[in-house]
MARLORO-474015 format. One line per field, with one value per residue (C-alpha): residue number from 1; x, y, z. Coordinates in pm, whole numbers, padded with zeros to 5 digits. Example, Ala and Ser with C-alpha at 12.3 -4.5 7.8 and 13.67 -1.06 7.14 Angstrom:
% MARLORO-474015
nr (1  2)
u (01230  01367)
v (-00450  -00106)
w (00780  00714)
//
This chain:
% MARLORO-474015
nr (1  2  3  4  5  6  7  8  9  10  11  12  13  14  15  16  17  18  19  20  21  22  23  24  25  26  27  28  29  30  31  32  33  34  35  36  37  38  39  40  41  42  43  44  45  46  47  48  49  50  51  52  53  54  55  56  57  58  59  60  61  62  63  64  65  66  67  68  69  70  71  72  73  74  75  76  77  78  79  80  81  82  83  84  85  86  87  88  89  90  91  92  93  94  95  96  97  98  99  100  101  102  103  104  105  106  107  108  109  110  111  112  113  114  115  116  117  118  119  120  121  122  123  124  125  126  127  128  129  130  131  132  133  134  135  136  137  138  139  140  141  142  143  144  145  146  147  148  149  150  151  152  153  154  155  156  157  158  159  160  161  162  163  164  165  166  167  168  169  170  171  172  173  174  175  176  177  178  179  180  181  182  183  184  185  186  187  188  189  190  191  192  193  194  195  196  197  198  199  200  201  202  203  204  205  206  207  208  209  210  211  212  213  214  215  216  217  218  219  220  221  222  223  224  225  226  227  228  229  230  231  232  233  234  235  236  237  238  239  240  241  242  243  244  245  246  247  248  249  250  251  252  253  254  255  256  257  258  259  260  261  262  263  264  265  266  267  268  269  270  271  272  273  274  275  276  277  278  279  280  281  282  283  284  285  286  287  288  289  290  291  292  293  294  295  296  297  298  299  300  301  302  303  304  305  306  307  308  309  310  311  312  313  314  315  316  317  318  319  320  321  322  323  324  325  326  327  328  329  330  331  332  333  334  335)
u (03841  03581  03284  03266  02889  02708  02497  02197  02246  02145  02381  02425  02216  01904  01954  01977  01626  01464  01588  01438  01123  01023  01098  00866  00622  00710  00711  00336  00243  00331  00095  -00248  -00105  -00056  -00375  -00599  -00419  -00511  -00898  -00867  -00781  -01048  -01302  -01177  -01198  -01533  -01630  -01493  -01708  -02017  -02010  -01929  -02236  -02437  -02411  -02460  -02780  -02832  -02735  -03024  -03278  -03189  -03170  -03336  -03016  -02679  -02391  -02199  -01841  -01951  -02168  -02222  -02166  -02281  -02012  -02163  -02053  -02291  -01966  -02025  -01782  -01816  -01674  -01675  -01841  -01649  -01665  -02064  -02076  -01881  -02198  -02358  -02037  -02027  -01762  -01981  -01752  -01496  -01828  -01882  -01521  -01585  -01851  -01703  -01452  -01142  -01028  -00953  -00838  -00732  -00634  -00979  -00927  -01243  -01127  -00772  -00790  -00538  -00387  -00290  -00168  00029  00344  00201  -00088  -00102  -00268  -00660  -00577  -00861  -00843  -01183  -01377  -01688  -01872  -01843  -01986  -01827  -01713  -01913  -02076  -02286  -02357  -02656  -02475  -02502  -02851  -02846  -02523  -02813  -02751  -02378  -02271  -02429  -02211  -02318  -02271  -02516  -02497  -02701  -03026  -03228  -03233  -03194  -02973  -03015  -02734  -02981  -03094  -03202  -03141  -03524  -03414  -03186  -03415  -03658  -03319  -03114  -03195  -02917  -02829  -02626  -02514  -02178  -02134  -01790  -01476  -01104  -00900  -00562  -00308  00060  00111  -00257  -00181  -00128  00258  00299  00339  -00058  -00128  -00432  -00602  -00723  -01094  -01066  -01081  -01291  -01409  -01388  -01582  -01923  -01837  -01857  -01611  -01409  -01128  -00829  -00625  -00359  -00538  -00852  -00908  -01220  -01316  -01294  -01080  -01071  -00833  -00724  -00829  -01212  -01180  -01384  -01329  -01490  -01394  -01267  -01500  -01672  -01330  -01263  -00960  -00717  -00703  -01027  -00907  -00571  -00485  -00148  00033  -00118  00005  00238  00021  -00307  -00678  -00788  -00550  -00570  -00977  -01013  -01005  -00727  -00636  -00342  -00594  -00535  -00778  -00989  -01111  -01344  -01675  -02000  -02331  -02577  -02795  -02508  -02408  -02000  -01825  -01508  -01493  -01233  -00958  -01065  -01391  -01526  -01568  -01891  -01975  -01812  -01985  -02263  -02204  -02096  -02438  -02796  -02999  -02854  -02887  -02865  -03156  -03029  -02627  -02319  -02002  -01868  -01695  -01531  -01600  -01328  -01582  -01935  -02213  -02013  -02315  -02399  -02241  -02288  -02330  -02720  -02865  -03181  -03091  -02926  -02761  -02881  -02647  -02524  -02363  -02126  -02018  -01804  -01778)
v (03112  03286  03381  03744  03860  04086  04399  04489  04839  05033  05055  05405  05316  05207  05526  05754  05552  05642  06020  06043  05843  06075  06382  06223  06236  06563  06717  06562  06659  07030  07130  06994  07156  07494  07434  07401  07680  07881  07764  07839  08205  08206  08122  08349  08629  08581  08538  08887  09022  08827  09028  09350  09300  09228  09518  09707  09501  09681  09988  09944  09830  10133  10405  10295  10363  10163  10354  10512  10617  10927  11042  11215  11176  11482  11538  11628  11962  11991  11959  11791  11523  11302  10905  10686  10356  10175  10408  10432  10037  09979  09996  09758  09500  09556  09835  10130  10235  10374  10565  10705  10827  11012  11152  11300  11454  11176  11023  10637  10454  10103  09757  09623  09235  09183  09450  09258  08972  08679  08664  08975  09054  09364  09427  09547  09576  09960  10040  10087  09862  09814  09477  09545  09808  09913  09959  10244  10201  10325  10642  11010  10825  11087  11450  11687  11685  11327  11180  10874  10818  10700  10346  10342  10135  10089  10337  10692  11033  10962  11333  11442  11388  11678  11822  11575  11338  11180  10975  10782  10437  10126  09758  09749  09948  09708  09429  09627  09652  09403  09198  09238  08868  08991  09333  09337  09517  09460  09338  09265  09550  09448  09290  09440  09733  09788  09776  10035  10024  10055  10389  10414  10386  10255  10033  10220  10242  10576  10772  11122  11253  11633  11820  11699  11626  11358  11063  10941  10715  10796  10579  10563  10602  10607  10959  11275  11572  11750  11725  11424  11352  10986  10780  10626  10266  10125  09987  10019  10137  10467  10697  10361  10203  09850  09756  09536  09303  09266  09115  09182  08855  08834  09164  09429  09521  09850  10052  10073  10193  10182  09962  10071  10108  09749  09434  09291  08955  08706  08424  08187  08215  08575  08773  08730  08950  09005  09098  09316  09014  08889  08607  08608  08410  08409  08597  08443  08553  08558  08767  08930  09294  09333  09073  09318  09602  09429  09330  09702  09854  09786  09863  09646  09883  10274  10470  10767  10799  10698  10691  10503  10714  10464  10082  09961  10092  10059  09967  09816  09697  09483  09176  09326  09731  09624  09839  09681  09354  09315  09041  08829  08742  08330  08227  08100  08437  08533  08236)
w (-06221  -06064  -06289  -06376  -06294  -06554  -06491  -06674  -06799  -07131  -07422  -07595  -07913  -07671  -07495  -07834  -07893  -07637  -07646  -07985  -07909  -07632  -07876  -08121  -07853  -07735  -08076  -08089  -07821  -07789  -08048  -07897  -07542  -07728  -07927  -07580  -07423  -07736  -07720  -07324  -07429  -07684  -07476  -07240  -07496  -07612  -07267  -07223  -07500  -07402  -07065  -07235  -07492  -07204  -07022  -07317  -07367  -06983  -07040  -07348  -07129  -06810  -07043  -07343  -07583  -07704  -07524  -07775  -07910  -07699  -07407  -07116  -06756  -06509  -06218  -05856  -05982  -06282  -06477  -06798  -06936  -07226  -07224  -07514  -07443  -07165  -06883  -06924  -06943  -06591  -06376  -06594  -06508  -06129  -06115  -06052  -05779  -06039  -06219  -05876  -05882  -06194  -06109  -05817  -06043  -05997  -06229  -06148  -06458  -06313  -06464  -06585  -06662  -06856  -07118  -07185  -07453  -07279  -07621  -07625  -07265  -07149  -06997  -06684  -06491  -06376  -06747  -06826  -07131  -07392  -07641  -07801  -07987  -08114  -08412  -08541  -08900  -09251  -09144  -09053  -08795  -08652  -08702  -08830  -09155  -09223  -09095  -09283  -09083  -08827  -09016  -09008  -08690  -08400  -08124  -08255  -08073  -07833  -07720  -08057  -07938  -08174  -08497  -08827  -08657  -08397  -08175  -07959  -08087  -07942  -07993  -08155  -08416  -08535  -08460  -08739  -08994  -09024  -08720  -08372  -08440  -08787  -08666  -08489  -08149  -08063  -08168  -08056  -08164  -08028  -08274  -08362  -08357  -08204  -07842  -07560  -07588  -07969  -08130  -08240  -07907  -07930  -07686  -07323  -07242  -07041  -07340  -07293  -07601  -07573  -07851  -08050  -08368  -08646  -08565  -08844  -08981  -09167  -09346  -09033  -08701  -08562  -08520  -08508  -08714  -08355  -08114  -07816  -07548  -07703  -08022  -07972  -07927  -08287  -08551  -08902  -09227  -09400  -09572  -09727  -09869  -09926  -09713  -09887  -09564  -09342  -09021  -08922  -08725  -08628  -08721  -08955  -09257  -09266  -09461  -09642  -09593  -09243  -09115  -08758  -08770  -08863  -08629  -08543  -08286  -08239  -08215  -08520  -08803  -08764  -08440  -08205  -08218  -08049  -08211  -08103  -07980  -07698  -07908  -07989  -08298  -08462  -08757  -09017  -09193  -09561  -09418  -09789  -09794  -09883  -09570  -09342  -09471  -09438  -09047  -08992  -09098  -08968  -09261  -09591  -09874  -09812  -10007  -10124  -10005  -10133  -09988  -10323  -10575  -10784  -10928  -10707  -10363  -10510  -10342  -10014  -09825  -10157  -10334  -10636  -10777  -10840  -10534  -10576  -10481  -10146  -10053  -09744  -09512  -09438  -09150  -09379  -09509  -09209  -08927)
//
């Protein structure tokens, strides 16, 4: 009787075991791969803000003041327009070609990669999208009627240069107060629905406020008292109100005070922000309201001013209601 040769092979059970092991390994590797990708996106986002903050520092060195939410630009025909802070910084970010076109009367509004957060990519690269916003304080940022607003936020109306209020401050003003290392300059503002393709219509860098006025936040959106061509890229608070959720990580709440005025991000855990000294950090989701208010303002205690009208919003820039006892920030409060 001839001998039957046996051939090596897998049984069905062995194949299922191998498939199960591969599935387990993939399940273990995928979170690590996603975490690595997100770490890369966070690094790129932080680098974008660092470049923007460095441009603001160069603008300050060249012109003697921090760019504001409203600025002046004179055309070649001597006409004047009033762009917000992103176009003003372009010459300090190796994109003077765009500002040269604007100065000549031609509005060039291309997609610029360092204005876009990689965790919130636009649907296409044909729009002048902007994922970042400037520190515009706790409302009433600018105007002769609110001279103490000079200590509220960092980006003011730089077209106001006389009277009881001046919108032109430099980083030395901040150094002499709370310090540039604990005062916010920029933040992300790109979590759903705060993106250019949503109904809120936030997130474009070519905004040109047309009329001088006091920058203000309403409960549903960022706006101004005076007319403008679109929402200014700013973040802050609504008339000193303590919002129910400081950092809008992921999806923004459907309603609530100042939801469109607050920082927003799709980075897990918080938002990337840049400080006035140029360093960047991830602001944590559970940022206390009094810490957020102090990071917005560049003078810890305001003397003789009161946005607060009730106990819930009293002394939003202090930890307690005792106006004579300022709370000194620690990095662990917000990082």
